[in-house]
Phi, psi and omega in degrees: 000321178300320181294318182293322178294321178300319179294319182293325187269347181285128180303144184298330180291342183265349183285146175303149180268123181253128177252117175265119185252123175278112193269344181259141174244013183293146177298133180078013184299154180262350186307314180299327177293315178297313181301319179300319178294318176298319178297322173301317180293326179292321177297316178298317181301314175084003185269354187229157154270124193245140175223142174250130180238126184256119181298338178295341181266002186245141174280113181233086177295153179275331177286125183256152172299159181291327180277141179290138176295341177297321185260336181286328181059226183295344182274001182295129189278081178272149176297149181301330179289355179261001189299322179296321176297311182299316180295322181289322178293321180299313188288331187292146174256345183201158183226147164239121180258122176263116186220144165272184176242119176250112176055047178068020176209193184254167185296147177300326178302322180287321177297316181296316179298323177289315187290341178283358185223163175216292184296338181292338179266339192299132175058036173230150183274147180227129175248158182235138172234118185240158178210154181173209180276231186293328181277348177066018179090008186295326178298321175299316180297320180298320177292319178297323180298320180293315182295313185285332173297323178299331180270011177068025169277164179249107182278136182278132183301306181284146178208179177250130181229131181239091175293150177044053186302334185292340174244349185267357181238150174209133183053042178079010182221147177291144181283338180292117184293344183274351187300317177301324179293321177295320179298320182295321178301313180297317182291326178296315176296320183292319181288327177299311182290323180298314179292319181295315183285329175297315178298317180297318180294329180281343182273321182203147177296141178293133183278063184278000000 
């Protein structure tokens, strides 16, 4: 109750910025439905300023410049169509990545969006919401955890997994009545890390 009161009393402008990323750009994808529900849960939670970003709206080439974004910094030559993504990643204090599972991994669009950036992920927490068939996208999440750890992001242990989403959702909502409770657990952990790491980044540069 004490944590809930803190979130309710904290001015919205002081709350960490949460970026929810729709990782799939495939035709007929289910990701926007999942992301919309997650954003709703974040609003109910009250601990974040929340934004949803759909990678389908961003120009993300697969061909990368020769120089690593880790070393190029602000001089990294990204295409103009990627400016909204870079700006949103820069501003965010925490991320929720919404991903399906394609052939036991995650979409190429999501990998490209990650690889075009580096410092934007560093010392920030990332939670995962996955959906798919019997495994619910867990193979994709396991791969993402490895990739984002390499970029010095902090991956959250708990996540949301929706197996057989094609029968487990109705009218834009999961049928499992426990799903909002699981979402709250993930968001509670995410806001703790977001506030702690935002304070740490403001105190001293991360030694990457």
